[in-house]
C-alpha positions as CSV (number, residue, x, y, z in Angstrom):
1,M,0.0,-0.1,0.1
2,K,1.5,3.6,-0.8
3,V,1.2,6.5,1.2
4,I,0.3,9.7,-0.6
5,P,0.8,13.1,1.0
6,A,-1.9,15.5,0.3
7,I,-1.3,19.6,-0.1
8,D,-4.5,21.4,-0.1
9,L,-4.4,24.9,-1.6
10,M,-6.5,28.0,-0.6
11,G,-5.6,31.7,-1.6
12,G,-2.0,30.4,-2.5
13,R,-1.7,28.8,0.9
14,V,-1.6,25.6,2.4
15,V,-4.5,24.5,4.2
16,R,-6.8,21.7,5.5
17,L,-10.7,21.8,5.9
18,R,-12.5,19.8,8.8
19,K,-15.1,17.9,7.1
20,G,-15.0,19.6,4.0
21,R,-16.0,22.9,5.5
22,F,-14.9,25.8,4.2
23,D,-15.6,27.8,7.3
24,E,-13.8,25.5,9.1
25,V,-10.0,26.0,7.7
26,S,-6.3,25.6,9.4
27,H,-3.8,27.6,7.6
28,Y,0.1,26.0,7.7
29,E,3.2,28.1,7.0
30,E,4.9,25.8,4.9
31,D,5.3,27.0,1.1
32,A,3.7,24.3,-1.0
33,A,6.5,24.0,-3.4
34,D,9.0,23.7,-0.4
35,L,6.7,21.0,1.1
36,A,6.4,19.0,-2.4
37,R,10.2,19.0,-2.6
38,D,10.4,17.6,0.8
39,F,7.7,14.7,0.3
40,R,9.6,13.8,-2.8
41,K,12.4,12.3,-0.8
42,H,9.9,9.7,0.4
43,V,7.1,9.2,-1.8
44,D,6.9,9.0,-5.7
45,R,3.3,10.5,-5.9
46,L,1.7,13.8,-4.4
47,H,-2.0,14.3,-4.3
48,V,-2.6,18.2,-4.6
49,V,-6.1,20.0,-4.4
50,D,-6.9,23.3,-5.6
51,L,-9.6,24.3,-3.0
52,D,-10.5,27.7,-4.3
53,G,-10.8,26.0,-7.8
54,A,-13.2,23.4,-6.3
55,R,-15.6,26.1,-5.1
56,A,-15.5,28.1,-8.3
57,G,-15.8,25.3,-10.9
58,R,-12.6,26.2,-12.5
59,P,-8.8,26.2,-11.6
60,I,-7.8,29.3,-9.5
61,Q,-4.2,28.1,-8.3
62,V,-2.7,27.4,-11.4
63,A,0.6,29.6,-10.7
64,V,1.0,27.4,-7.4
65,L,0.2,24.1,-9.2
66,E,3.1,25.1,-11.6
67,R,5.6,25.5,-9.0
68,V,4.3,22.5,-7.1
69,V,4.7,20.2,-10.0
70,A,8.0,21.7,-10.8
71,A,9.2,21.2,-7.0
72,F,8.0,17.6,-7.0
73,G,8.4,16.2,-10.5
74,E,6.5,13.4,-12.2
75,G,4.1,11.7,-9.9
76,V,1.5,14.6,-9.2
77,Q,-2.1,14.4,-9.3
78,I,-4.0,17.3,-9.1
79,G,-7.9,18.4,-8.9
80,G,-10.0,21.0,-7.8
81,G,-12.4,22.8,-10.4
82,L,-11.6,20.3,-13.2
83,R,-15.3,20.3,-15.1
84,T,-14.3,20.9,-18.4
85,E,-12.5,19.1,-21.1
86,A,-10.2,22.0,-21.5
87,S,-9.5,22.4,-17.7
88,I,-8.8,18.4,-17.4
89,E,-6.6,18.5,-20.3
90,A,-4.6,21.4,-19.1
91,A,-4.2,19.8,-15.9
92,L,-3.0,16.4,-17.8
93,S,-0.6,18.8,-19.6
94,L,0.8,19.9,-16.3
95,A,0.5,16.7,-14.2
96,Q,0.8,13.1,-14.5
97,R,-3.0,12.8,-13.4
98,A,-6.2,14.7,-13.3
99,V,-8.6,14.0,-10.2
100,I,-12.2,14.6,-11.1
101,G,-15.4,14.3,-8.9
102,T,-18.1,16.6,-10.1
103,A,-17.7,16.1,-13.8
104,A,-18.2,12.3,-13.3
105,I,-21.6,12.9,-12.2
106,V,-22.8,15.6,-14.5
107,D,-20.8,14.9,-17.9
108,Q,-20.6,11.0,-18.2
109,A,-20.1,11.3,-22.0
110,M,-17.1,13.7,-21.4
111,V,-15.5,11.2,-18.8
112,E,-15.7,8.7,-21.3
113,R,-13.9,10.4,-24.0
114,L,-11.1,11.8,-21.7
115,A,-10.7,8.3,-20.3
116,A,-10.4,6.7,-23.7
117,R,-7.9,9.5,-24.8
118,Y,-5.8,9.5,-21.6
119,P,-5.9,6.0,-20.4
120,R,-4.8,5.5,-16.8
121,R,-4.4,9.1,-16.4
122,I,-7.9,10.1,-14.6
123,V,-8.9,9.6,-11.2
124,V,-12.3,9.7,-10.1
125,A,-13.0,11.5,-6.6
126,V,-15.8,9.6,-4.8
127,D,-16.7,12.0,-2.2
128,A,-19.4,10.5,0.0
129,A,-21.7,11.6,2.8
130,D,-23.7,8.5,4.4
131,G,-23.2,6.5,1.0
132,R,-24.3,9.1,-1.3
133,V,-22.1,11.2,-3.7
134,K,-21.4,14.9,-2.9
135,I,-20.3,17.3,-5.8
136,S,-19.1,21.3,-6.3
137,G,-16.6,21.1,-3.4
138,W,-18.8,18.9,-1.4
139,E,-21.4,21.4,-0.9
140,E,-24.2,19.7,-3.2
141,D,-25.7,16.7,-3.4
142,G,-24.9,14.6,-6.5
143,H,-28.2,12.6,-6.6
144,M,-26.5,9.3,-6.7
145,T,-25.1,6.5,-4.4
146,V,-21.8,5.5,-4.4
147,D,-22.2,2.2,-5.6
148,A,-24.4,3.5,-8.5
149,L,-21.6,5.8,-9.7
150,V,-18.8,3.0,-9.3
151,D,-20.8,0.7,-11.4
152,R,-21.3,3.3,-14.1
153,L,-17.4,3.9,-14.2
154,A,-16.7,0.5,-14.2
155,P,-15.9,0.0,-18.1
156,L,-13.7,2.7,-18.4
157,P,-10.0,3.0,-18.4
158,L,-9.4,4.8,-15.1
159,A,-6.2,5.4,-13.1
160,G,-8.2,4.4,-10.1
161,I,-10.7,5.8,-7.6
162,L,-10.1,8.4,-4.7
163,Y,-12.6,7.4,-1.9
164,T,-13.3,10.0,0.9
165,D,-15.9,9.5,3.6
166,I,-16.5,13.7,4.1
167,A,-17.6,13.1,8.1
168,R,-14.0,11.9,8.7
169,D,-12.2,14.2,6.3
170,G,-9.5,16.4,8.4
171,T,-10.7,14.9,11.6
172,E,-7.9,12.3,12.2
173,V,-10.5,10.0,13.9
174,G,-9.4,7.3,11.3
175,P,-10.8,6.4,7.8
176,N,-13.9,4.5,7.2
177,I,-12.2,1.2,6.5
178,P,-15.5,-0.9,6.0
179,A,-16.7,1.3,3.3
180,T,-13.4,1.8,1.4
181,S,-12.9,-2.0,1.6
182,A,-16.0,-2.6,0.5
183,L,-15.9,-0.3,-2.5
184,S,-12.1,-2.0,-3.5
185,L,-13.9,-5.2,-3.8
186,R,-16.9,-3.9,-5.9
187,C,-14.8,-2.0,-8.3
188,P,-11.9,-3.0,-11.0
189,F,-9.8,-0.2,-10.2
190,D,-7.3,0.8,-7.7
191,V,-8.9,2.4,-4.7
192,T,-7.2,5.0,-2.6
193,A,-8.5,5.7,1.0
194,S,-8.8,9.5,2.0
195,G,-10.1,11.3,5.0
196,G,-9.6,10.5,8.9
197,V,-6.0,9.3,9.0
198,G,-4.5,10.4,12.4
199,S,-2.1,8.0,13.4
200,L,0.3,5.0,12.2
201,D,-2.1,2.5,13.5
202,H,-4.6,3.8,11.1
203,I,-2.1,3.0,8.3
204,D,-1.8,-0.6,9.7
205,A,-5.5,-1.0,9.6
206,L,-6.1,0.1,6.0
207,A,-3.2,-2.4,5.0
208,A,-4.9,-5.3,6.8
209,A,-8.4,-4.4,5.5
210,P,-10.1,-7.5,3.5
211,G,-10.4,-5.6,0.3
212,P,-7.1,-4.5,-1.3
213,I,-6.8,-1.0,-0.8
214,A,-4.0,0.4,-3.1
215,S,-3.1,3.6,-1.4
216,V,-4.0,6.2,1.1
217,V,-4.0,10.0,1.2
218,V,-2.6,11.7,4.4
219,G,-2.8,15.2,5.0
220,R,-3.6,16.9,8.3
221,A,-1.8,14.5,10.3
222,L,1.5,15.1,8.4
223,H,1.1,19.0,8.9
224,E,0.1,18.8,12.5
225,G,3.3,16.7,13.1
226,R,1.2,13.3,14.4
227,F,3.8,11.4,12.5
228,Q,6.6,11.7,9.9
229,L,6.1,10.7,6.3
230,S,8.7,8.3,6.2
231,D,7.4,6.4,9.0
232,A,4.1,5.9,7.8
233,V,5.7,4.9,4.3
234,Q,7.7,2.3,6.3
235,R,4.9,1.4,8.2
236,A,2.7,0.8,5.1
237,A,5.5,-1.1,3.7
238,N,5.8,-3.4,6.7
239,A,2.3,-4.2,7.1
240,T,1.7,-4.7,3.2
241,S,4.4,-7.2,3.3
242,G,3.4,-8.8,6.5
């Protein structure tokens, strides 16, 4: 199981939200590019989200994203406001993978075209509350269950699914392992767990889940110093090999 550090951007700064709420934001002093450069010492993949873009429906933090990608190198996946063909293609010209959420709900035909054009380079973010998908920066109901969305995406050549339990995101109380594991058993893609990781024990629990969870995104716990990225990577490697 891979550990993927996350950098969330708002107003050019590194931040974390709690449960996806824009009025519950923590700001961090790290420079995004410096943070990416440091993360690169330990991992080969980085998850970056333009939160301003997620709210606006179009990329906003483009200049910062460019700096982050330049600092980290190959292996960055970016998301936030990627809802048009042009914006998704622009993201893929910058980074290795594009993470889309709202577009997967509202424009299935576009997602099918892009997945065929860019096989294994598009990740669909499945952001859920009580088993239902949320869209538009997690502020609107997608009018679809998680299972229905995954079944609809199953035939496409996607890079994977990023599953976030919104109620746990930014809380460090632990990820929703049963839901993530069940999803990994249901769909043909790699599943990445996101939301709630706050300790190395959570890494162990994800690696031991009955469904094969390919990777886990870690954000606030790293910023708050709950553990070091190097330790998380080692723990994940040990748990998976064991």
